[in-house]
C-alpha positions as CSV (number, residue, x, y, z in Angstrom):
1,X,-39.5,8.2,10.1
2,X,-39.0,5.7,7.2
3,X,-36.8,8.5,5.5
4,X,-34.8,9.0,8.7
5,X,-34.2,5.1,9.1
6,X,-33.2,4.9,5.4
7,X,-30.8,7.7,5.8
8,X,-29.1,6.1,8.8
9,X,-29.1,2.8,7.2
10,X,-27.5,4.1,4.2
11,X,-24.5,5.9,6.2
12,X,-24.0,2.6,8.1
13,X,-23.9,0.5,4.9
14,X,-21.4,3.1,3.2
15,X,-18.9,2.2,6.0
16,X,-19.6,-1.8,6.1
17,X,-20.2,-2.2,2.4
18,X,-17.5,-4.3,0.6
19,X,-16.7,-1.5,-1.6
20,X,-15.7,0.3,1.4
21,X,-13.0,-2.5,1.9
22,X,-12.1,-2.2,-1.7
23,X,-11.5,1.7,-1.4
24,X,-9.3,1.1,1.7
25,X,-7.2,-1.6,-0.2
26,X,-6.6,0.6,-3.1
27,X,-5.7,3.4,-1.0
28,X,-3.1,1.2,0.8
29,X,-1.9,0.0,-2.7
30,X,-1.4,3.5,-3.9
31,X,0.7,4.5,-1.0
32,X,3.0,1.5,-1.2
33,X,3.5,2.0,-4.9
34,X,4.3,5.5,-4.4
35,X,7.0,4.4,-1.8
36,X,8.4,1.8,-4.3
37,X,8.8,4.6,-6.9
38,X,10.5,6.9,-4.7
39,X,12.9,4.1,-3.3
40,X,13.6,3.2,-6.9
41,X,14.7,6.7,-7.7
42,X,16.8,7.0,-4.5
43,X,18.5,3.5,-5.4
44,X,19.6,4.9,-8.8
45,X,21.5,7.7,-7.0
46,X,22.9,5.3,-4.5
47,X,24.1,3.0,-7.3
48,X,25.8,5.8,-9.1
49,X,27.4,6.9,-5.9
50,X,28.5,3.3,-5.4
51,X,30.5,3.2,-8.7
52,X,32.4,6.2,-7.9
53,X,33.2,5.0,-4.4
54,X,34.5,1.5,-5.8
55,X,36.9,3.3,-8.3
56,X,38.0,5.6,-5.5
57,X,38.5,2.6,-3.2
58,X,40.5,0.4,-5.5
59,X,42.6,3.5,-6.7
60,X,43.8,3.8,-3.2
61,X,45.5,0.6,-3.1
62,X,49.2,0.0,-3.7
63,X,50.4,0.4,-7.4
64,X,54.0,0.5,-8.7
65,X,55.3,2.3,-11.8
66,X,51.7,3.2,-12.8
67,X,50.4,6.5,-14.0
68,X,47.2,8.0,-12.6
69,X,45.3,7.2,-15.8
70,X,46.5,3.5,-15.7
71,X,45.4,3.1,-12.1
72,X,42.1,4.5,-12.8
73,X,41.5,2.0,-15.8
74,X,42.4,-0.8,-13.5
75,X,40.2,0.7,-10.8
76,X,37.3,0.7,-13.4
77,X,38.0,-2.6,-14.6
78,X,37.9,-4.1,-10.9
79,X,34.7,-2.3,-10.1
80,X,31.8,-4.8,-9.8
81,X,28.9,-2.0,-10.2
82,X,30.1,-0.3,-13.2
83,X,29.5,-3.3,-15.8
84,X,26.1,-3.8,-14.2
85,X,25.1,-0.2,-14.5
86,X,23.4,-0.7,-18.1
87,X,21.3,-3.7,-16.9
88,X,20.4,-2.1,-13.4
89,X,19.3,1.3,-15.1
90,X,17.2,-0.5,-17.7
91,X,15.5,-2.6,-15.0
92,X,14.9,-0.1,-12.4
93,X,13.6,2.4,-15.1
94,X,11.0,0.0,-16.0
95,X,10.1,-0.4,-12.4
96,X,9.7,3.4,-12.2
97,X,7.6,3.7,-15.5
98,X,5.4,0.6,-14.7
99,X,5.0,1.9,-11.3
100,X,3.7,5.3,-12.4
101,X,1.2,3.6,-14.8
102,X,-0.1,1.3,-12.0
103,X,-0.5,4.1,-9.6
104,X,-2.6,6.0,-12.3
105,X,-4.7,2.9,-12.8
106,X,-5.3,2.4,-9.1
107,X,-6.1,6.2,-8.8
108,X,-8.5,6.1,-11.6
109,X,-10.3,3.1,-10.1
110,X,-10.2,4.7,-6.7
111,X,-11.8,8.0,-8.0
112,X,-14.7,6.0,-9.8
113,X,-15.4,4.1,-6.6
114,X,-15.4,7.2,-4.4
115,X,-17.6,9.0,-6.8
116,X,-19.7,5.9,-7.3
117,X,-19.5,6.1,-11.1
118,X,-18.4,2.4,-11.5
119,X,-15.8,0.0,-10.1
120,X,-13.8,-0.1,-13.4
121,X,-13.3,-3.9,-12.8
122,X,-11.9,-4.0,-16.4
123,X,-8.5,-2.4,-15.1
124,X,-7.8,-5.3,-12.7
125,X,-6.2,-7.6,-15.3
126,X,-3.9,-4.6,-16.1
127,X,-3.3,-3.7,-12.5
128,X,-2.4,-7.2,-11.7
129,X,-0.1,-7.8,-14.6
130,X,1.8,-4.3,-13.8
131,X,2.0,-5.3,-10.1
132,X,3.6,-8.7,-11.0
133,X,6.1,-7.3,-13.5
134,X,7.2,-4.7,-10.9
135,X,7.6,-7.6,-8.4
136,X,9.6,-9.6,-11.0
137,X,11.7,-6.6,-12.0
138,X,12.7,-5.8,-8.5
139,X,13.5,-9.4,-7.9
140,X,15.9,-9.3,-10.8
141,X,17.5,-6.2,-9.5
142,X,18.3,-7.8,-6.3
143,X,19.5,-10.9,-7.9
144,X,22.1,-9.0,-10.0
145,X,23.3,-7.0,-6.8
146,X,27.1,-6.2,-7.4
147,X,29.8,-8.0,-5.5
148,X,32.7,-6.8,-3.3
149,X,35.4,-5.0,-4.6
150,X,39.1,-5.9,-4.0
151,X,41.7,-3.4,-2.9
152,X,45.4,-4.5,-3.0
153,X,47.8,-3.3,-0.3
154,X,51.5,-3.7,-0.2
155,X,53.4,-3.8,2.9
156,X,57.2,-3.8,3.3
157,X,58.4,-5.9,6.0
158,X,62.3,-5.8,6.2
159,X,63.6,-6.6,2.7
160,X,60.2,-8.4,1.8
161,X,57.1,-6.8,0.3
162,X,53.9,-8.5,1.3
163,X,50.7,-7.8,-0.7
164,X,47.3,-8.3,0.9
165,X,43.8,-7.7,-0.2
166,X,41.1,-5.8,1.4
167,X,37.6,-6.4,0.3
168,X,34.7,-3.8,0.6
169,X,31.4,-4.4,2.0
170,X,28.4,-5.4,-0.3
171,X,26.3,-2.6,-1.7
172,X,23.4,-1.4,0.3
173,X,20.1,-2.9,-1.2
174,X,17.8,-2.5,1.6
175,X,15.6,-0.2,-0.4
176,X,15.1,-2.8,-2.9
177,X,14.5,-5.5,-0.4
178,X,11.7,-3.1,1.1
179,X,10.5,-2.5,-2.4
180,X,10.2,-6.3,-3.0
181,X,8.2,-6.8,0.0
182,X,5.8,-3.8,-0.7
183,X,5.3,-5.0,-4.4
184,X,4.4,-8.5,-3.0
185,X,2.0,-7.0,-0.5
186,X,0.4,-4.8,-3.5
187,X,-0.2,-8.2,-5.4
188,X,-2.1,-9.6,-2.5
189,X,-4.0,-6.5,-1.9
190,X,-5.1,-6.4,-5.6
191,X,-6.3,-10.1,-5.3
192,X,-8.2,-9.1,-2.2
193,X,-9.7,-6.0,-3.6
194,X,-11.0,-7.8,-6.7
195,X,-13.2,-10.0,-4.6
196,X,-14.6,-7.2,-2.7
197,X,-18.1,-5.9,-4.1
198,X,-20.7,-3.4,-3.2
199,X,-23.3,-1.0,-4.6
200,X,-23.0,2.2,-6.7
201,X,-25.3,5.1,-5.9
202,X,-24.8,6.4,-9.5
203,X,-24.8,3.1,-11.3
204,X,-26.0,3.5,-14.9
205,X,-28.4,0.6,-14.9
206,X,-30.1,1.5,-11.7
207,X,-30.4,5.0,-13.1
208,X,-32.5,3.7,-16.0
209,X,-34.9,1.8,-13.7
210,X,-35.9,4.2,-11.0
211,X,-38.3,2.9,-8.4
212,X,-40.9,5.0,-6.9
213,X,-41.4,3.8,-3.3
214,X,-43.2,7.0,-2.0
215,X,-46.7,5.2,-1.9
216,X,-45.2,2.3,-0.1
217,X,-43.6,4.5,2.4
218,X,-46.8,6.3,3.1
219,X,-48.6,3.0,3.6
220,X,-45.9,2.0,6.2
221,X,-46.1,5.3,7.9
222,X,-49.8,5.1,8.3
223,X,-49.7,1.6,9.8
224,X,-46.9,2.7,12.2
225,X,-48.9,5.8,13.3
226,X,-52.0,3.6,14.0
227,X,-50.0,1.2,16.0
228,X,-48.6,3.9,18.1
229,X,-51.8,5.3,19.1
């Protein structure tokens, strides 16, 4: 009777124990950081395509007495994304590298919690630091978003030639905004996870000091049996 009661209590406690909350928070963090990594990789492709599009956009403007090579050089100089490429690729590469390390640390902590070997609380300072770095790096990437590019168009009206300018749209940085929001959520989740505690079935300290409760259980069972007669 006592054994069955303990078994049920253990199952209930597993789901209501604070460590279960930490497991859920870490699981959500892993999913979010994985999405951030994927979005960063996709953003690299988008940025590269944006450079080619800007050069093509400017090249289609009106030019007089210029060779294709000269037009291409002007287009490259007018591109707002091309000069920012070295800074962009450096920052977003760090986001990916730190993101992968962060994912690995959270995964290691998660595995230890699920297998009840330990909570690896020493990793929290590294996890929090990397989460903060990823957030700051993404913030700088957004702050350094390229500007619009200008295309010059010449239109001949009678004997006069009128030159006008057409401006492109701003680059699409929605993926980076989503990544910024997710990285901020990860920061909050890690602060919350650190404050959640619980018990570990394979804790080393408890393993060194086993408690034999068989005698007490037998006595309680005898009392219960007497009272039920």
